C-alpha positions as CSV (number, residue, x, y, z in Angstrom):
1,X,15.7,-33.8,10.4
2,X,13.8,-37.0,9.4
3,X,10.3,-36.7,8.2
4,X,9.1,-39.1,11.0
5,X,10.7,-36.9,13.6
6,X,9.1,-33.8,12.1
7,X,5.7,-35.6,12.1
8,X,6.1,-36.5,15.8
9,X,6.9,-32.8,16.6
10,X,3.8,-31.8,14.7
11,X,1.6,-34.2,16.6
12,X,3.1,-33.0,19.9
13,X,2.4,-29.4,19.0
14,X,-1.3,-30.1,18.3
15,X,-1.6,-32.1,21.5
16,X,-0.1,-29.2,23.5
17,X,-2.5,-26.8,21.9
18,X,-5.4,-29.0,23.1
19,X,-3.9,-29.6,26.6
20,X,-3.3,-25.9,27.3
21,X,-6.8,-24.7,26.4
22,X,-7.0,-21.3,28.2
23,X,-3.4,-20.4,27.3
24,X,-4.1,-21.3,23.7
25,X,-7.2,-19.2,23.7
26,X,-5.2,-16.2,25.2
27,X,-2.5,-16.5,22.6
28,X,-4.9,-16.8,19.7
29,X,-7.0,-13.9,21.0
30,X,-3.9,-11.7,21.2
31,X,-3.0,-12.6,17.6
32,X,-6.6,-12.0,16.5
33,X,-7.0,-8.6,18.1
34,X,-3.7,-7.2,17.0
35,X,-4.0,-8.5,13.4
36,X,-7.5,-7.1,13.1
37,X,-6.1,-3.6,14.0
38,X,-3.1,-4.1,11.7
39,X,-5.2,-5.4,8.8
40,X,-7.9,-2.7,9.0
41,X,-5.3,0.0,9.0
42,X,-3.3,-1.7,6.2
43,X,-6.4,-1.8,4.0
44,X,-7.1,1.9,4.6
45,X,-3.5,2.9,3.9
46,X,-3.3,0.8,0.7
47,X,-6.5,2.5,-0.6
48,X,-5.3,5.9,0.3
49,X,-2.1,5.1,-1.5
50,X,-4.1,4.0,-4.5
51,X,-6.1,7.3,-4.5
52,X,-2.9,9.3,-4.0
53,X,-1.1,7.5,-6.9
54,X,-4.1,8.1,-9.2
55,X,-4.1,11.8,-8.3
56,X,-0.4,12.0,-8.9
57,X,-0.7,10.3,-12.2
58,X,-3.3,12.9,-13.3
59,X,-0.9,15.8,-12.8
60,X,0.3,17.2,-16.1
61,X,2.1,20.3,-17.5
62,X,0.3,22.2,-20.2
63,X,2.7,24.2,-22.4
64,X,0.9,26.9,-24.4
65,X,2.9,27.5,-27.6
66,X,3.5,31.0,-28.8
67,X,1.1,31.9,-31.7
68,X,4.1,33.2,-33.6
69,X,5.8,29.8,-33.6
70,X,6.1,28.1,-36.9
71,X,5.8,24.3,-37.4
72,X,9.6,24.1,-37.3
73,X,9.7,26.1,-34.0
74,X,7.1,23.8,-32.5
75,X,9.1,20.7,-33.5
76,X,12.2,22.3,-32.0
77,X,10.4,23.0,-28.7
78,X,9.0,19.5,-28.6
79,X,12.4,18.0,-29.1
80,X,13.9,20.2,-26.3
81,X,11.1,19.1,-23.9
82,X,11.5,15.4,-24.8
83,X,15.2,15.7,-23.9
84,X,14.5,16.7,-20.3
85,X,15.4,13.8,-18.0
86,X,12.2,14.3,-16.0
87,X,9.8,13.9,-19.0
88,X,7.9,10.7,-19.6
89,X,5.6,11.7,-22.5
90,X,4.5,14.6,-24.6
91,X,1.3,15.0,-26.5
92,X,0.3,17.7,-29.0
93,X,-3.1,19.3,-28.7
94,X,-4.1,21.8,-31.5
95,X,-6.0,25.0,-30.7
96,X,-9.0,23.6,-32.5
97,X,-9.0,20.6,-30.2
98,X,-8.5,22.8,-27.2
99,X,-11.6,24.9,-28.2
100,X,-13.7,21.8,-28.7
101,X,-12.7,20.6,-25.3
102,X,-13.6,23.9,-23.7
103,X,-17.0,23.9,-25.5
104,X,-17.7,20.3,-24.3
105,X,-16.6,20.9,-20.7
106,X,-19.0,23.9,-20.3
107,X,-22.0,22.0,-21.6
108,X,-24.9,24.2,-22.7
109,X,-23.0,27.4,-21.8
110,X,-20.2,26.3,-24.1
111,X,-22.3,27.0,-27.2
112,X,-21.4,30.7,-26.9
113,X,-17.7,29.9,-27.6
114,X,-18.6,28.4,-31.0
115,X,-18.4,32.0,-32.3
116,X,-14.6,31.6,-31.9
117,X,-14.3,28.7,-34.3
118,X,-13.5,31.0,-37.2
119,X,-11.1,33.1,-35.3
120,X,-9.7,30.8,-32.6
121,X,-7.9,32.9,-29.9
122,X,-6.4,29.8,-28.1
123,X,-2.9,28.4,-28.3
124,X,-1.7,25.1,-29.5
125,X,-0.6,23.1,-26.5
126,X,1.9,20.4,-25.5
127,X,0.7,18.2,-22.7
128,X,3.6,16.9,-20.8
129,X,3.8,14.1,-18.2
130,X,6.8,13.5,-16.0
131,X,8.3,10.1,-15.0
132,X,7.9,11.0,-11.4
133,X,4.9,13.3,-10.6
134,X,6.9,15.1,-7.9
135,X,9.3,16.3,-10.7
136,X,6.4,18.3,-12.3
137,X,7.4,21.7,-10.8
138,X,11.0,21.2,-11.7
139,X,10.3,20.2,-15.3
140,X,7.8,23.1,-15.6
141,X,10.5,25.7,-14.6
142,X,12.9,24.3,-17.2
143,X,10.2,24.5,-19.9
144,X,9.3,28.1,-19.0
145,X,12.8,29.2,-20.1
146,X,12.5,27.6,-23.5
147,X,11.8,29.7,-26.6
148,X,8.2,29.8,-27.9
149,X,6.9,28.4,-24.6
150,X,4.3,31.2,-24.2
151,X,2.8,30.0,-20.9
152,X,3.3,26.9,-18.7
153,X,0.5,25.7,-16.4
154,X,0.6,22.8,-14.0
155,X,-1.5,24.0,-11.0
156,X,1.4,25.9,-9.4
157,X,1.1,26.2,-5.7
158,X,-1.7,23.6,-5.4
159,X,0.4,20.8,-6.8
160,X,3.2,21.4,-4.4
161,X,0.7,21.3,-1.5
162,X,-0.8,18.2,-2.8
163,X,2.5,16.4,-3.1
164,X,3.5,17.6,0.4
165,X,0.2,16.3,1.8
166,X,0.5,12.9,0.1
167,X,4.1,12.5,1.2
168,X,3.2,13.3,4.8
169,X,0.2,10.9,4.7
170,X,2.4,8.1,3.4
171,X,5.1,8.6,5.9
172,X,2.6,8.8,8.8
173,X,0.9,5.6,7.5
174,X,4.2,3.7,7.3
175,X,5.2,4.8,10.8
176,X,1.8,3.8,12.2
177,X,1.8,0.4,10.5
178,X,5.4,-0.3,11.8
179,X,4.3,0.8,15.3
180,X,1.2,-1.5,15.2
181,X,3.4,-4.4,14.0
182,X,5.9,-3.9,16.9
183,X,3.0,-3.6,19.3
184,X,1.5,-6.8,17.9
185,X,4.8,-8.6,18.2
186,X,5.2,-7.4,21.8
187,X,1.7,-8.4,22.9
188,X,1.7,-11.7,21.2
189,X,5.3,-12.7,22.2
190,X,4.5,-11.9,25.8
191,X,1.3,-13.8,25.8
192,X,3.1,-16.8,24.3
193,X,5.9,-16.3,26.8
194,X,3.4,-16.6,29.7
195,X,2.2,-19.9,28.1
196,X,5.7,-21.3,27.9
197,X,6.6,-20.1,31.4
198,X,3.6,-22.1,32.7
199,X,5.2,-25.1,31.1
200,X,8.8,-24.6,32.3
201,X,8.7,-27.8,34.3
202,X,7.9,-29.7,31.1
203,X,11.0,-28.2,29.4
204,X,13.2,-29.0,32.4
205,X,12.0,-32.6,32.5
206,X,12.8,-33.0,28.8
207,X,16.3,-31.6,29.4
208,X,16.8,-34.0,32.4
209,X,16.0,-37.0,30.2
210,X,18.6,-35.9,27.7
211,X,16.6,-34.2,25.0
212,X,18.6,-31.8,22.8
213,X,17.7,-28.1,22.5
214,X,16.6,-28.7,18.9
215,X,14.3,-31.6,20.0
216,X,12.7,-29.4,22.7
217,X,12.4,-26.3,20.5
218,X,10.7,-27.8,17.5
219,X,7.3,-28.6,19.1
220,X,7.2,-25.0,20.5
221,X,8.3,-23.7,17.1
222,X,5.4,-25.5,15.4
223,X,3.0,-24.6,18.2
224,X,3.7,-20.9,17.7
225,X,3.2,-21.4,14.0
226,X,-0.3,-23.0,14.5
227,X,-1.2,-20.3,17.0
228,X,-0.3,-17.5,14.6
229,X,-2.2,-19.1,11.7
230,X,-5.3,-19.8,13.9
231,X,-5.1,-16.2,15.1
232,X,-5.1,-14.9,11.6
233,X,-8.4,-16.6,10.5
234,X,-10.8,-14.3,12.3
235,X,-9.1,-11.1,11.1
236,X,-9.2,-12.4,7.5
237,X,-13.0,-13.1,7.8
238,X,-13.7,-9.8,9.6
239,X,-11.7,-7.7,7.2
240,X,-13.0,-9.5,4.1
241,X,-16.6,-8.9,5.2
242,X,-16.0,-5.3,6.1
243,X,-14.2,-4.6,2.8
244,X,-16.8,-6.4,0.7
245,X,-19.5,-4.2,2.2
246,X,-17.4,-1.0,2.0
247,X,-16.6,-1.7,-1.7
248,X,-20.3,-2.5,-2.5
249,X,-21.2,0.9,-1.0
250,X,-18.4,3.1,-2.3
251,X,-17.6,1.7,-5.7
252,X,-21.0,2.6,-7.3
253,X,-20.6,6.2,-6.0
254,X,-17.2,6.5,-7.7
255,X,-18.4,4.9,-11.0
256,X,-17.2,7.1,-13.9
257,X,-14.8,8.9,-11.6
258,X,-11.0,8.7,-12.2
259,X,-10.5,8.0,-8.5
260,X,-11.3,4.4,-7.6
261,X,-10.6,2.1,-4.7
262,X,-8.8,-1.2,-4.9
263,X,-11.0,-4.1,-6.3
264,X,-11.9,-7.0,-4.0
265,X,-10.0,-9.4,-6.1
266,X,-7.0,-9.8,-6.0
267,X,-6.6,-7.3,-3.1
268,X,-8.4,-9.3,-0.5
269,X,-6.4,-12.4,-1.4
270,X,-3.2,-10.4,-1.0
271,X,-4.3,-9.1,2.4
272,X,-5.3,-12.6,3.5
273,X,-2.0,-14.0,2.5
274,X,-0.2,-11.2,4.3
275,X,-2.2,-11.7,7.5
276,X,-1.5,-15.4,7.5
277,X,2.2,-14.7,7.0
278,X,2.3,-12.1,9.7
279,X,0.5,-14.3,12.2
280,X,2.8,-17.3,11.4
281,X,6.0,-15.2,11.7
282,X,4.9,-13.5,14.9
283,X,3.8,-16.7,16.5
284,X,7.0,-18.5,15.6
285,X,9.2,-15.6,16.7
286,X,7.3,-15.3,20.0
287,X,7.7,-19.0,20.7
288,X,11.4,-19.2,19.8
289,X,12.3,-16.1,21.8
290,X,10.3,-17.3,24.8
291,X,11.6,-20.8,25.0
292,X,15.2,-19.8,24.4
293,X,15.7,-18.6,28.0
294,X,14.9,-22.1,29.3
295,X,17.4,-23.8,27.0
296,X,20.3,-21.8,28.4
297,X,22.3,-23.7,31.0
């Protein structure tokens, strides 16, 4: 297509938006309302996913080494653990370090445990992390069977429940987002369809004077694109303001905590780009599908 022809189609699409004021308003409103819902839910789900990923990443296996194990035995055990396909990393923590951590974690009450510094009853520990957090129980069961693995701890029972909850929440979130998207497409395409049906005479006249399907379709294609983009502006503003205020309120309360929500930048830019893309795609799709029936002879 020539650039001059494309420019003509663009001008016609803008004129059409101006001529059909109420229909334009209805289409843009449909895009706006549905994208606000989709956007808000998407922001919530992305932050829940961030929190879930952080919690998953904090899950670890603590392998207490038998006190009878020699340095060579420890090295052998470490090598066996490293060879497991599920294992991502392994870190050694001496019993002295474990005692110091215990004393520090208990604060003022931990001073009583300083009596054990001369005769430390704790075990040396291997801290193991898996490549996939959900493989933690599987890896722990394998390590339990190894020689000189005195005790293996990973929050058995609670970890499985946590992973099950996270998986369910993610699946429900994906289903709801997909459902909202299909609802948005249905509402917007039907609103645009009503707009185009009201202009069916215009399409028939263009066909009678010999206009090709492509020539007729392009202005509607571009019009749907502008409607979708226009409809995404308000959701971007609303969601950006809401998230900015939510972040300003929540982030200070989580300061120093290992759980954090997504920072405003670049997250809001990503959400804005996604909303514009969704609005444009849905607007174009609604226009193309709606005008197609009038181009069949």
